[in-house]
C-alpha positions as CSV (number, residue, x, y, z in Angstrom):
1,M,100.9,102.7,104.5
2,E,97.4,104.1,102.2
3,F,95.8,100.8,100.7
4,A,96.4,101.6,97.3
5,E,99.8,102.4,97.6
6,S,100.3,99.3,99.7
7,L,98.5,97.1,96.3
8,N,100.7,99.2,94.3
9,Q,103.6,98.0,95.8
10,V,102.5,94.3,95.9
11,A,101.7,94.6,92.5
12,A,105.4,95.6,91.6
13,K,106.9,92.9,93.7
14,I,105.3,90.5,91.1
15,R,105.8,91.9,88.1
16,D,109.1,92.0,88.9
17,L,109.5,88.7,90.6
18,K,107.3,86.4,88.8
19,D,109.2,84.9,86.3
20,G,111.7,83.5,88.9
21,I,108.8,81.5,90.9
22,E,108.3,78.0,90.0
23,T,106.1,76.1,93.0
24,E,103.2,77.5,95.1
25,E,105.3,77.9,98.3
26,A,107.0,80.3,96.9
27,T,104.0,81.9,95.3
28,K,103.2,81.9,99.0
29,T,106.2,83.5,100.4
30,A,106.9,86.4,97.3
31,F,103.3,87.2,96.6
32,I,100.5,85.6,98.9
33,M,101.8,86.6,102.3
34,P,102.7,90.0,101.6
35,F,99.1,90.3,99.9
36,I,97.2,89.5,103.5
37,G,99.8,91.7,105.7
38,Q,100.0,94.5,103.3
39,V,97.0,94.9,101.8
40,L,94.3,93.1,103.8
41,G,95.6,93.9,106.8
42,Y,96.6,91.1,109.2
43,D,99.5,89.7,111.1
44,V,101.2,86.6,109.1
45,F,103.8,86.1,112.5
46,N,100.2,85.8,114.4
47,P,98.8,82.8,114.1
48,T,95.3,83.9,116.5
49,E,94.9,85.8,113.1
50,V,96.6,83.7,110.1
51,V,96.0,80.2,110.5
52,P,98.3,78.3,107.5
53,E,97.3,74.8,106.7
54,F,93.6,75.3,107.8
55,T,91.9,72.4,109.5
56,A,87.7,72.6,110.6
57,D,86.8,70.0,113.1
58,V,83.9,68.4,111.3
59,G,82.3,68.0,108.1
60,I,85.6,67.5,106.4
61,K,87.9,64.6,104.7
62,K,90.9,63.5,106.9
63,G,93.7,65.1,106.0
64,E,92.2,68.4,103.4
65,K,93.3,72.0,104.5
66,V,93.3,75.0,103.1
67,D,96.1,77.6,103.1
68,Y,95.2,80.1,105.0
69,A,92.2,80.8,107.7
70,L,91.9,84.7,108.4
71,V,90.8,85.4,111.9
72,R,89.0,88.4,113.5
73,D,86.9,88.8,116.3
74,G,87.5,85.5,117.0
75,Q,85.9,83.8,114.3
76,V,87.3,82.6,110.9
77,Q,86.3,84.7,108.3
78,I,87.8,83.7,105.0
79,L,89.2,80.8,103.7
80,I,92.0,81.1,101.1
81,E,93.2,78.4,98.4
82,C,96.5,79.0,96.9
83,K,98.4,77.6,93.9
84,K,101.3,78.7,91.8
85,I,101.8,82.0,90.0
86,G,100.3,81.4,86.2
87,A,98.3,78.8,87.7
88,Q,95.0,78.6,86.0
89,L,92.2,79.5,88.7
90,S,89.4,76.3,88.6
91,L,87.3,75.2,91.5
92,E,87.5,71.9,89.9
93,N,90.9,71.6,91.5
94,A,90.2,73.3,94.8
95,S,87.1,71.3,96.1
96,Q,88.1,72.2,99.5
97,L,87.7,75.8,99.5
98,Y,83.9,74.5,99.0
99,R,84.0,72.0,101.3
100,Y,85.5,74.5,104.4
101,F,83.1,76.9,103.2
102,A,80.2,75.0,104.1
103,A,81.8,73.5,107.4
104,T,82.6,76.8,109.1
105,N,81.3,79.9,109.9
106,A,83.1,81.8,106.8
107,R,81.6,84.0,103.6
108,I,84.7,85.1,102.4
109,G,86.0,82.4,99.8
110,I,89.8,83.6,98.4
111,L,91.4,81.2,95.5
112,T,94.4,83.2,94.3
113,N,97.3,82.4,92.2
114,G,99.6,85.8,94.0
115,Q,98.9,87.6,91.0
116,I,95.0,87.1,90.4
117,W,92.7,87.0,92.9
118,N,89.2,85.5,92.9
119,F,86.9,86.6,96.1
120,Y,83.4,83.9,96.5
121,M,80.3,84.5,98.9
122,D,77.0,82.4,99.1
123,I,74.9,85.0,96.8
124,D,73.2,82.7,95.1
125,E,72.3,80.0,98.0
126,P,73.0,80.4,101.6
127,N,76.2,78.4,103.1
128,K,77.0,76.9,99.8
129,M,79.5,79.1,97.8
130,D,78.9,80.8,94.6
131,S,80.5,78.6,91.5
132,K,81.5,82.5,90.0
133,P,83.3,85.3,92.1
134,F,81.8,88.7,93.0
135,L,85.6,90.0,92.8
136,V,88.3,89.5,90.6
137,L,91.3,91.6,91.1
138,D,94.2,91.0,88.8
139,L,97.3,92.4,90.6
140,L,98.9,93.2,87.3
141,D,95.7,95.2,86.0
142,I,94.5,96.7,88.6
143,D,90.8,97.6,88.0
144,P,90.0,100.9,89.9
145,T,86.6,100.4,90.1
146,V,87.2,97.2,92.8
147,L,88.8,98.5,95.2
148,P,86.1,100.3,97.4
149,A,84.8,96.4,97.8
150,L,88.4,95.2,98.2
151,E,89.1,97.2,101.0
152,K,86.1,96.5,103.1
153,L,87.5,93.1,102.9
154,T,90.9,94.8,104.7
155,K,90.8,94.1,108.8
156,P,91.3,97.8,109.5
157,A,87.4,98.1,108.0
158,F,86.3,95.1,107.7
159,D,82.7,95.3,106.8
160,L,80.9,92.6,106.1
161,D,77.0,93.3,106.2
162,S,78.1,96.2,103.3
163,I,79.7,93.6,101.0
164,A,77.4,91.0,101.2
165,S,74.8,94.1,100.3
166,S,76.7,94.8,97.7
167,A,78.3,91.5,96.7
168,E,75.4,90.5,93.4
169,E,76.3,93.8,91.8
170,L,79.6,93.0,92.1
171,K,79.5,89.4,90.3
172,Y,77.1,90.5,87.6
173,V,78.8,94.2,87.0
174,G,81.8,92.4,86.8
175,A,81.2,89.3,84.8
176,L,79.4,91.5,81.7
177,K,82.4,93.6,82.0
178,R,85.0,90.5,81.2
179,A,82.7,89.5,78.8
180,V,82.5,92.5,77.1
181,G,85.9,93.0,77.3
182,D,86.1,89.1,75.4
183,E,83.3,90.5,72.7
184,F,85.9,94.0,72.2
185,R,88.9,91.6,72.0
186,E,87.0,88.5,69.9
187,P,83.9,89.2,68.8
188,S,81.3,86.1,68.8
189,D,79.2,85.6,66.2
190,E,76.5,86.1,67.9
191,F,77.7,89.4,68.8
192,V,78.8,89.9,65.2
193,K,74.8,89.4,63.9
194,L,73.8,91.7,66.9
195,L,75.9,94.4,65.3
196,A,75.8,93.9,61.5
197,G,71.9,93.5,62.4
198,H,71.6,97.3,62.7
199,I,72.8,98.0,58.9
200,Y,71.8,94.4,57.0
201,E,68.2,92.7,56.5
202,G,69.4,89.9,55.1
203,A,70.2,86.2,55.9
204,F,73.5,85.8,57.6
205,Y,75.1,83.1,55.2
206,A,78.5,81.6,56.2
207,S,79.7,84.4,53.5
208,V,77.6,87.2,55.4
209,M,79.2,86.2,58.7
210,D,83.0,86.1,57.0
211,K,82.6,89.7,55.7
212,F,81.2,91.5,58.7
213,R,83.4,89.9,61.6
214,P,86.8,91.8,60.2
215,L,84.5,94.9,60.0
216,A,83.0,94.3,63.0
217,A,86.3,93.7,65.2
218,K,87.7,96.9,63.3
219,A,84.6,98.9,64.2
220,L,85.5,98.0,67.9
221,K,88.6,98.5,68.2
222,Q,88.2,102.5,66.5
223,F,85.3,103.1,68.5
224,L,87.2,101.8,71.5
225,S,90.2,104.8,70.2
226,D,87.9,107.1,69.8
227,Q,86.7,107.0,73.7
228,V,89.9,106.8,74.4
229,N,91.0,110.0,72.6
230,D,87.3,112.0,73.4
231,R,89.0,111.2,77.4
232,L,91.9,111.9,77.2
233,K,90.7,115.4,75.7
234,T,88.2,115.8,78.1
235,A,90.2,115.4,81.0
236,L,93.7,116.9,80.0
237,G,93.1,119.2,77.4
238,A,92.4,122.1,79.8
239,D,95.3,121.4,82.5
240,D,98.3,123.6,83.1
241,I,101.5,121.6,82.4
242,K,103.7,121.7,84.9
243,M,107.3,122.6,83.4
244,A,110.8,124.2,83.1
245,S,112.5,124.6,80.6
246,A,117.1,124.1,81.5
247,P,120.1,124.1,79.9
248,E,121.2,120.0,79.7
249,A,121.9,120.2,84.1
250,E,118.5,120.1,84.6
251,S,117.7,122.3,88.1
252,D,115.8,121.6,90.7
253,Q,113.1,123.6,90.7
254,A,110.1,124.0,88.1
255,E,107.8,126.5,87.2
256,D,104.4,126.3,86.2
257,I,103.5,127.3,82.5
258,P,100.1,127.5,81.2
259,V,100.2,125.3,77.6
260,D,98.7,128.3,75.5
261,D,101.9,130.7,76.8
262,A,105.0,127.8,76.3
263,E,107.3,130.1,74.2
264,P,111.1,130.1,73.7
265,N,113.1,131.2,76.6
266,D,116.8,133.1,76.5
267,D,118.5,129.5,75.9
268,G,116.5,129.1,73.0
269,I,114.3,126.0,74.1
270,V,111.0,125.6,72.7
271,T,108.3,123.4,73.8
272,T,106.4,122.5,71.1
273,E,102.2,121.0,70.8
274,E,103.7,117.6,70.3
275,E,105.6,117.4,73.8
276,I,103.2,118.5,75.4
277,A,100.4,115.8,74.0
278,A,102.8,113.7,74.7
279,Y,103.0,114.6,78.2
280,R,99.5,113.9,78.7
281,I,99.8,110.6,76.8
282,I,102.6,109.9,79.0
283,K,100.1,111.2,82.4
284,A,96.9,109.1,81.2
285,I,99.0,106.1,81.0
286,A,100.9,107.0,84.5
287,C,97.2,107.7,86.4
288,R,96.1,104.0,87.3
289,D,99.9,103.5,89.7
290,V,99.3,107.5,90.6
291,D,98.2,111.0,91.5
292,P,98.5,112.3,87.8
293,A,99.5,115.5,89.6
294,R,103.0,113.9,90.8
295,I,103.4,113.7,86.5
296,T,105.5,116.7,85.8
297,M,107.4,118.2,82.6
298,R,111.0,120.5,81.9
299,D,112.2,120.7,78.5
300,A,115.3,120.7,77.8
301,K,117.7,121.4,74.1
302,S,118.2,117.7,73.0
303,Y,115.0,115.8,75.1
304,C,112.4,116.5,77.1
305,S,111.9,114.8,80.6
306,I,108.9,113.3,82.3
307,F,109.3,113.5,85.9
308,L,107.5,111.9,88.9
309,D,107.1,114.5,91.7
310,D,109.2,117.0,89.5
311,N,112.2,115.5,90.9
312,N,115.5,115.0,88.4
313,R,116.6,111.8,90.6
314,K,112.6,110.1,89.3
315,P,112.8,110.5,85.4
316,I,109.8,108.5,83.8
317,A,111.0,109.1,80.4
318,R,112.4,111.2,78.2
319,L,111.4,112.8,74.3
320,F,113.5,113.2,71.8
321,F,111.7,114.6,69.2
322,N,114.2,117.7,68.1
323,T,114.7,115.3,65.2
324,K,113.0,114.2,61.7
325,Q,113.0,110.0,63.6
326,K,111.2,110.3,67.0
327,Y,112.5,108.7,69.8
328,I,110.8,107.9,73.6
329,G,113.8,106.9,76.1
330,V,112.1,104.4,78.4
331,F,114.4,103.2,81.5
332,D,115.4,99.4,82.0
333,D,115.9,97.9,85.3
334,N,119.4,99.2,85.8
335,R,118.0,103.1,84.5
336,N,119.5,103.2,82.1
337,C,117.5,105.3,79.4
338,E,116.5,103.4,75.8
339,R,115.8,105.6,73.1
340,K,112.9,103.3,71.0
341,P,111.9,105.3,67.8
342,I,108.2,106.2,67.4
343,D,106.6,107.1,64.0
344,D,103.9,109.4,65.9
345,L,102.3,110.2,69.3
346,N,100.1,106.6,68.8
347,G,103.7,104.9,69.1
348,I,103.9,105.7,73.7
349,Y,101.2,104.0,74.0
350,Q,103.5,100.7,72.5
351,F,105.2,101.9,75.9
352,A,102.7,102.2,78.2
353,D,104.4,99.2,80.6
354,D,107.5,100.4,80.2
355,I,106.0,103.8,81.6
356,R,103.7,102.3,84.5
357,A,106.7,99.4,85.4
358,E,109.1,102.7,86.0
359,V,106.8,104.6,88.4
360,Q,106.0,101.5,90.3
361,R,110.0,101.4,90.7
362,L,109.9,105.1,91.6
363,L,107.1,104.4,94.4
364,R,108.8,101.7,95.8
365,P,110.3,102.9,99.3
């Protein structure tokens, strides 16, 4: 199984089960052990590879343990401390990870609640685990830029030297990205002053700050929206749409039709520009979980279907655009299609989580 596919399978399991998990032990069984086994590639049933309740021989308080030690070539390489799903991850509540890091040969420390995985090294001071992670992985919001580094931590591709050489950059770039994200979500006064200083020359009294805070937040949101739209136009604007027009019982085969040539067929089915644009939006939403080339479109008289792998048994969403009120059809856990009203194409983004969840369900073996 490919690395990315294994990662998506564990992520889908977390999405489905996390609300029913209430203890740390259940978190380990449901999420953490599958991640260690399927993603990192260690045999969780082999105690020479995965040591639960690991205890060091020296330098540790009596009775103190870490939840797992991962062993490669006879040496402890990775230490893992676990919390229950949803718990805040704080090293203040995992001080034993600090001590074990210093008392063993391990160069990687992990603090996780099953969903979020914080990876630590000794970048700032040798043999002393850093207080900030060099890599953060949220399995419900996977940042694809961290995956190459994560793969180097797997047993088959373990490359500590390569990780060590890039960890400092990963740490600071990741921290800066999170800081930028925080500022975009809720601009701090310092950031508002920085932006407003380009267009305002007066003193920043309280009344001035009250004026610029909402303006800065609005400008940042519009900037992000413009960037997304530009990326969509660039990445998808020249693509051909793989689709087939069909009656209500959709056929198994699809026909490649370039966007500019989409015309009514003998059955009177017309694929509109709005349907094509909606298809591109869904394709962009799903691309975090699956190769966009696997997302296809077929039109019918009543609605337009978006499929995985051009398979009519794998619908991702449906577009009901033939009436004044437009609807998008998304699927619930029982595979029932629920029609949701939307005012315009931007309304599709409200159902991005439903679309991604359906793609993840369809990807499961």
